[in-house]
C-alpha positions as CSV (number, residue, x, y, z in Angstrom):
1,M,-1.0,13.5,6.3
2,T,-3.6,14.0,8.9
3,M,-4.2,11.6,11.6
4,D,-7.5,10.2,10.2
5,Q,-6.1,9.6,6.7
6,K,-4.5,6.3,5.4
7,Q,-1.1,6.6,3.9
8,R,-0.8,5.9,0.1
9,M,1.7,3.3,-1.1
10,F,5.1,4.4,-2.4
11,Q,4.9,8.1,-1.6
12,N,8.5,8.6,-0.8
13,P,10.2,5.1,-1.6
14,F,13.7,6.4,-1.3
15,S,13.2,8.3,2.1
16,I,13.9,6.6,5.4
17,R,11.3,8.6,7.4
18,G,8.0,7.4,8.2
19,R,6.2,4.0,8.3
20,I,5.0,1.5,5.7
21,R,2.7,-1.5,5.7
22,R,3.6,-5.1,5.2
23,L,2.0,-5.2,1.7
24,E,4.2,-2.2,0.6
25,Y,7.3,-3.9,2.0
26,G,6.5,-7.1,0.3
27,I,5.8,-5.5,-3.2
28,S,9.0,-3.4,-2.6
29,Y,10.9,-6.8,-2.3
30,L,9.3,-8.2,-5.4
31,I,10.2,-5.0,-7.3
32,Y,13.9,-5.3,-6.1
33,M,14.0,-8.9,-7.1
34,A,12.7,-8.3,-10.6
35,Y,15.1,-5.4,-11.1
36,Y,18.0,-7.4,-9.8
37,M,17.2,-10.3,-12.2
38,I,16.8,-7.9,-15.2
39,V,20.1,-6.1,-14.6
40,G,21.8,-9.5,-14.0
41,L,20.6,-10.9,-17.2
42,V,21.5,-7.8,-19.3
43,T,25.0,-7.7,-17.8
44,S,25.6,-11.3,-18.4
45,F,24.4,-11.1,-22.0
46,M,26.7,-8.1,-22.5
47,Q,29.8,-10.0,-21.2
48,N,32.5,-10.4,-23.9
49,G,35.5,-11.3,-21.8
50,D,37.4,-8.2,-20.6
51,S,34.6,-5.6,-20.2
52,P,34.2,-4.1,-16.6
53,L,30.7,-5.3,-16.2
54,A,31.0,-5.7,-12.4
55,L,31.4,-1.9,-12.2
56,L,28.3,-1.4,-14.5
57,F,26.4,-3.9,-12.3
58,F,27.2,-2.2,-9.2
59,I,26.4,1.1,-10.5
60,L,23.0,0.0,-11.7
61,M,22.2,-1.7,-8.5
62,L,23.0,1.1,-6.2
63,P,19.7,2.7,-6.4
64,A,18.1,-0.7,-5.9
65,F,20.1,-1.3,-2.7
66,W,19.1,2.2,-1.3
67,F,15.5,1.5,-2.2
68,M,15.5,-1.8,-0.1
69,I,17.3,-0.2,2.7
70,A,14.9,2.8,2.8
71,Q,11.9,0.5,2.6
72,G,13.2,-1.9,5.3
73,T,14.0,1.0,7.6
74,K,10.3,2.3,7.3
75,R,9.0,-1.1,7.9
76,C,11.1,-1.4,11.0
77,H,9.7,1.9,12.1
78,D,6.2,0.6,11.7
79,R,7.1,-2.1,14.3
80,D,8.5,0.7,16.5
81,N,12.1,-0.4,15.9
82,S,15.3,1.4,14.6
83,G,16.2,0.7,11.0
84,W,19.3,-1.0,12.1
85,Y,17.0,-4.1,13.1
86,Q,16.9,-5.1,9.5
87,I,20.6,-6.4,9.6
88,I,19.5,-9.0,12.2
89,P,19.3,-12.4,10.4
90,F,15.8,-13.6,9.5
91,Y,14.3,-10.3,10.7
92,G,13.0,-9.7,7.2
93,L,10.5,-12.4,7.8
94,V,9.3,-10.6,11.1
95,M,8.9,-7.5,8.9
96,L,7.1,-9.3,6.3
97,F,4.7,-11.3,8.5
98,G,4.5,-9.2,11.8
99,D,1.9,-6.6,12.3
100,G,2.9,-2.9,12.9
101,D,2.2,-1.0,16.1
102,Y,-1.3,0.2,16.7
103,G,-1.7,4.0,16.6
104,E,1.1,6.5,16.4
105,N,4.6,5.7,17.6
106,D,8.0,7.4,17.6
107,Y,8.3,7.3,13.8
108,G,4.8,8.7,12.9
109,Y,1.2,7.7,12.3
110,N,0.0,4.4,11.6
111,P,-0.1,3.9,7.7
112,K,-3.4,1.9,8.1
113,G,-5.1,4.8,9.8
114,L,-5.8,2.7,12.8
115,G,-5.4,4.3,16.2
116,N,-4.4,7.6,14.9
117,E,-6.9,9.6,16.9
118,D,-5.8,12.6,19.0
119,I,-6.2,11.6,22.6
120,D,-6.4,15.2,23.9
121,E,-9.2,16.0,21.4
122,M,-11.1,12.8,22.3
123,I,-10.9,13.7,26.0
124,N,-12.0,17.2,25.5
125,E,-15.1,15.9,23.5
126,I,-16.3,13.8,26.6
127,G,-19.5,15.3,28.0
128,T,-20.2,17.7,25.1
129,P,-23.6,17.0,23.4
130,E,-23.5,15.7,19.8
131,Q,-25.2,17.9,17.2
């Protein structure tokens, strides 16, 4: 991705690298909750007493847990914080409603495309006539 482009949503949903916007984080949470409810309903309907459905539920939810951890980490990166911040109680609300850092930070370019200009290039263009 170049500096002047906006990032598309859900480019690498299982990666912990980069930054995502609030909207993508919110949609990710809704996807996670819908998947959680569907898996929960399916495993509860399959229950017949002595079947090991807890293990099945855990196996089916493992990718969803990683999905939410990865998306939360990228949202923390947008706020220029480590991914470990998401284990702070109620920090999910900050990630959902707080705006990300303007421009580039330690974790990459702004996914909105705001402030991603190259400062050195801008300085070099000072005083050159426009064509």
